[in-house]
N, C-alpha and C positions, 0 to 999 in steps of 0.2 A: 504494500500500500504506500509506503514512504517513497518508493521510487516511481510511483505512478504507473506501474506495469501490471497491476492486479486486474485480471480479466473479469473478476466478480464484483468490481466496483464500477458502476456505470453512472456517469453524470450527464444530465440533459439540460440544455438551456431552453427554458420555456418561452423566453422572449423571441427566439428565432424558430422554435419548433412547437408552435402553439395550437396546431390544428388537430382534427380528429384522426387524420391519416397517420400522423406521428405517434399518437397514443396507441393506435391499433398496432403499429409496428413494435412499439414498446411492449405491448401485451404478448406478442409472439416471443420476445426475448425472456419475459417473465416466466414462461412455462418451462424454459430450459434450466436444468439443475446447475448449481455452481461448479466451476471447473476444479478449484482447489479448496477454497474456503468453505466454512460451514454454511454461510449464508451468502446470498446474492443481494447486494445493496444497490438500490436505485435512488440517486439524488436528483430531484427535479428543482432546479434553481429558478427563481422568479416565477413560481408556480401560479401566481395570481394573473399572469399573462395568458393563461390557457383560455380558449374559447369555451362558451357554455356547452357546446357539443363535445369538446374534448373532456371537460369535467364529467359529463354524463358517462362517457366511455370509460373513464378512469374509476368512477364510483363503484362499479360492480367488482372490480379487482380489489379495491380497498376494503370492501365488505367481506370478501372471501379470498384473501391472499394465499398463495401457496406457502407451505410451511418453511420453505427455504428463502423466501423473499422478504426483504425489509425496505420500506419506502421512507425516504426523508424528503419532505416538502419544505423547501426554504423560500421565505418571502419577507420583504420589508413592509408589505401592505396586507396584513392579515385580514383586515376588514373587507377586502375585495374577494375573499374566498367564499364560496357558497356554504351555507350552514350545513348542508348535507355532507360536505367534505370535512369540515371542522369537527363535526360530531363523531366522525370515525377515526380521529387522530388524537394522539397525545400531544398537547401543545407545550412547547418550551420557549419562553420569552427570554432572549438574550439582551442584557443591558449594556450600556456603555461602560467602559473601564475607567476607573478613577484616574485623574491626572497623576496623582502620587504613585500609583501602581505602575503606570506607563513609564514614569521617570525612573523608577527602580529597575524596570525591565531594560530600558535603554542603557542605563549605567552598567548593568551586568554584561550586556552584549559588547559595549565598548571596551570594557575591561578584558573580556575574553579574547577580543580581537587585538588586544594590546595597543589600543589607540586612545590617546588622551583627548577627550572632547570637553570643551568648556561647559560648565554647569548651565550657563545662560543659554547656550545653544540647545542643550538637551531639554531644558524647560520649555523653550520655544517650540521644539518638535512635539513634545507631549501635549502642549496646549493646543496646537493647531491640528493635531490628530483627532481632536474632538471625541475621545473615547474609543478610537479604533486602533487596536494593536497592529493590524496589518499596515495601516497608513503610516503609523509612527516608525515601524521597522523598515518600511520601504524608503522613507526619507533618510533615515540613518544609514541605510545601505548605500544610498547615493553618495553620502558624505564619505563613507568608508572606502568607496571606489576611487576616491582621489589619491589613495595610497600615501597618506600622510600620517606621521606618528603623532602629530598634535594638530587639532582643529579648533580654531577660534572663530569669531564672527567674520573676520576678514576672509577666511577660506569658506566658511559656511554660506556666505552671501552668494557664492557661485551657484548654490543649489536652493538655499532657503531664503526667500524674500525677507528682508529685515524690516522691522517696525519697532522703534525704540519706545519703551514704556514711558520714559521720562518725557519724550516729545508728545506722547498721547496726553499725558497729564497737563503739560504746558499748553497744549492746544485748547483743552477744556477750560483751563484757568483764564486764558485770554478771552475766550468766547463768553464765559460767564461775566467777565468784567466789562464786556462790550468793547473790547479793544480790537476792532476789526482789522486795522492796519497790521498789527502784530500777527494776527491769524494768517493774513495773506503772505506776510514775510516768511512765516514758518512753513507754509505750504510750498513756497518757492524754494526755500532751503532744502526741504525734503526731496523735492523734485531734482535739484542739482546733485544731491547725494545718491540718487538712484534708488530711493525708497519706493517700494511698491505701494502706490496710493490706495489701491483697492484693499490691500492687506491692512494698511494703516487705518482705513475707514472701518474695517471689520473689528480692529482692535479698539477703536473709539466706541463702537457699539457695545462691545463687551465691557469696556470700562464704565460706560454710562449705566449699563444694566447692573453691574456689581454695586455701583453707588446707589442706585435706586432701590435695590432689595436689601440693603444693609439693615440689620435689626434695629439700630438706633435711629433710623430715618423717620420713625414714627414721631419722634419728639422735635424734629427740625422744622424750619419754616416751610409752609406749603409752596412758597415760591421756588425753593431749591428742588423739591420734588417735581414741580411743574417744569423746571428747566431741563432736568434729565429726561423727563418724559418727552419733551419737545425734541431733544437731541436724538433720542431713539427713533421717533417717528420720521423725522426728516432724513436722517442718515440711512435708515432702511429703505426709504423711498428712493434716495439718490444712488444707492448701491447698484441698482440695475443699470444705471447709465454707464458704469465702467465696462460693461459687456460690449458696448457699442464701440465702433472704430472712430474715436474722436481725435481730431487733430490737436486739441488742447486737452491733454490727459488729466490736468488738475481741475478742469472745469466743474465736474460733479461735486468735488469737495468744496470748491469756492462757492458754488450755488447753495450748497447745504449751509455753509457758514453764514452767508448773507440772510438766508431764510430764518435761521435760528436767531440771528442778531435782531432781525425785525420783530419776530414774535416775542423775544425777550424784552425788547424795548417797549412794545405795546403792553405787555403784562406789567412792567414796572410802572408805566403811566397809570394803569388802572389801580394798582396798589397805592400809588401816591395820592390819587384822588380820593380813594376810600379812606386812607389814613387822615387826610385833611377833614373830611366830613366827620369822622369819628372824634377828632380833637374838638371841633366846634360843638358837637353834641355834648361832649363831656363837660366843656366849660359852662354851657347853658344849664346843664343838669346840676352841677355843683353850686352855681350861683343861686338857683332856686332853693336849694336845700339850706344854704347857710345864711341867706338874706334875712329870714325871720329872727335869727338868733340875737343880733344886736338889739332889736326892738324889745325883745323879751327881757334882756338884761337891763335896759333903761327903765322898763316898767318896774322890775323888781327893786331897782335902786331907789325909785321914788317911794315905793311902799315901805322899804326898810332903810331909812337914812342911816348913814354911818357917822358916829360921833367921833370927833378928834380927841384922843386921849394922850395927854402928855405925861 
């Protein structure tokens, strides 16, 4: 099985073999006993791509499979499978791997290969793998293929698009302060350094998300929550523009910065007007409460005159 030469392990891509004819051909192979192994295993990848007719043809086999046959139906969209298919299967839901676990795995691989990889590079790989061990190992494999004994960011940049976390935070600080010229200058600087602006935008989205869902955010000002909410909405919307062939690669990020700046300025204006109204109301309310008090004191003074005692 490890060498990929086991005749009793059959994998089928349902995305390109999704019709009833392919399933009928598969059923003819199912009846044949395994060549060497105890069981004959059939893996149907992207099984949700099968046509309704193909599912119906497969259903009878799943209900009464041969004793030597095992079926593995793999999919990332379980909800697209017919209920009749799901009811005849044991379901195993695979979850994303934690970033810390991926980092440990990458460190072990690098150590085994006797290559020193900067911790910052490994953390970036684990983060961008988004819980996929295959993706993380694949990127690390590309770095190891450079045949270097030590890999830092300067070497990793050949394979791994760099996006500096400090620059991400600096971008958000400028934007929150309404310093649009500094934001544009930073974008220009990133472009000159060869930073992948699409990757940088994704890191901005992740940073804003982390700030928004912090447990202590409940006690902060609503304006701050509103700011990060606006950042997420605008950046996610502009992210699709990077897919297009633009002559100005920084344009989507500049457009996002301007839109967030305008929305933030509008929100600040509303808060300022609300605060002014609140202050006026407080003054009027306090004046009404305290104004009767001096009159009462004068009345009491007349009723109870104070004699001078020497």
